[in-house]
N, C-alpha and C positions, 0 to 999 in steps of 0.2 A: 504494500500500500504506500510505503514511503516513496517508491518509484513514481507512482501516480501523482503524489504531492510534488515531487520534483518536476514533473511535466507541467503542473499548474504554475509552479514558480517560474519555470522557463518561459511559459506563455505570458506571464505577468511582467516579466523583466522588461524594463524600458518603457512601461506605460507612464504617462505623465502624472496620473493619480492612482491611488489604490483602487483595485477593481471591486465590483460586486461579483462574487463568485457564486455560480449556480451549478448544482450537481444533482443527479437523479440516482437513487439506489446506492451502489458502490461509489458513484461519483459524488453523491451527497455527503458521504463520510469523508471522501478526499477533500471536498470543499471545506468541511468543518475542521479537518486536520490542518489544512492550509491556513485558515483564519486564526488558528491557535498559534501559528508560527510566523505569520507575516501580516503586514497591514492590509486590511480590506475596508471598503466602505460598508459592506454588508455581505451576508450569506443567505442564499435561498437553497434549502436542502429539501428536495422532493423525495419523500419516502426513503430517507437515508438509512444505509446500513448502520447497525448499532455500534456506538463506541463502547469500550470496556465498561464504562460506568453504568450502562444499561443492560449488560449481559449477565443473566443470573448464574449461568454455569459455563464459564469460558473453557474451551478445550485446551488441553495441555500437550497434545501430540506435537512432535517436531514438524517443522515445515518441510515438505517434500516437493520437488519439482514435478511439473506435469500440467496437463490441461484438462478441462471438463467442458461438457457441452450443455445444450438446453434441456436435456432430460433431467438434470438436477432441479430445474424449475418446473417440472411437470409437462414439458413440451416434448411429446414423443412422436407426433405426426406433423411434419412440416407442411403437409398438403391440406390439412383440415382447415376449412373456412371458419370454424369456431374452435376456440381453445379454452380449456377449463380455467386457465390463469388470466384470461382476457375476456371475461363475460360481457364487458361493456363496449368492446370494440366492434365496429362494423367490419365486413370482409376486407375492405380496402385498408383499414387501419391494421387488421390482423396481418395482412400481406406485408405491410411496411415493417411491423414488428418481426415477423419471421425472416424477412430479408436482412435484418440487422444482426441476426444471430451468427456467432462464430465461436471458435474455441476461445476459452478464457483461462486465465492463469489460476491454476490450482493453488499456488502459493499465496496469491492475493486473497483467495477465498479462505484458506486455512488461517491466514493472518487475521482476517476479520473475525473468524470463529474463535480465535484465541483471545481476541479483544484488544483493541488499540485504544490506549488512553488518549482522551482529548479533554484537557483541563478547561472547564468553563471559565475560570478566572483569567485564562490566557487569551480568550477570544478578543480579537482586535476590532470587531464591529458587531452590529446587531444581527440577530439571526431570525429568519422566518423559516419555520418547518411546515411543509405542506404534506398532508396526509390524504389518502383516498378513502372515501366512505366504504368502498368495496375492496379495499386492498387487503388481501390475505397474506401477503409477504411481509409487509411492514404495516401492521394493523393500526387503525386510528389511535387506539389507546397508547400504543408505543410511541407514535409520532407526537402525541400530546406530552408524554413524559420527556421526549427529547427536547421539545420546545421549553418545557419547565427547567430541565437541566441547564440549558444554555440561556436561561432567562430571556427567551425570545417570544415571538408571537407564533400562534398556531393558526393555520388556515386549512379547512377541509374541502376538498373538491367533491361535491356531491355526485354520487353515481360512478366515481372513478375507481378502477382497479389500480394495481401497481403500474401496469403498462399504461393505463388510462391517464395517469398523471402527466404523461408526455405525448400521448397519441389520441386520446379521446377528444375529438374536435368539439363535441357538445360541452364537455366539462371545461375545456380550455376556453371556449367562447364565453362561458358563464363566469369563470373564476380568474382568468388571466388578467383582466383589468384590476382586480384586487392586488395581485402580485406586483403589477406595474405601478400602481399607486403607492405600495409600500416602498418600492425602490425609489420612486420619485421623491418621496418624503425624506429620504436619506440626505 
């Protein structure tokens, strides 16, 4: 996960002002990690992976190299127009989601499961945590806890699954103005 944070740092290097960092799922955790280590104007974490502070039973196994695929997330048939983890997406949105899938780093997943500490006192800017009403991956109750941990604001996208936080056009049309208003107020 530190490698992903290094990528954010490299992208932010040379900007005239600290960025607003936005991340979804694993990227949400990377955004929070970055904001605890570098100046930001704010963080928008959409269904972020859990930092250590919110993991009840961190894994202790050593990190091992490898990759994993979408089956870990319950996606076993890439041709199906409906997916159990994407109940709110229309067929076009499902197709976009499925086309984005590729091999992922097993070490990054294991790192997250072991728990990565993100000190709330080290956050360099305000935090907005976004949860999806129908998110079974990072449930709304968890996202509310994440917002409380980082003394941030919580916003829930009605009708959105985990994938719907970034692909459900109806939820985005309804709730994206609230996110943009939050950013504008920074």
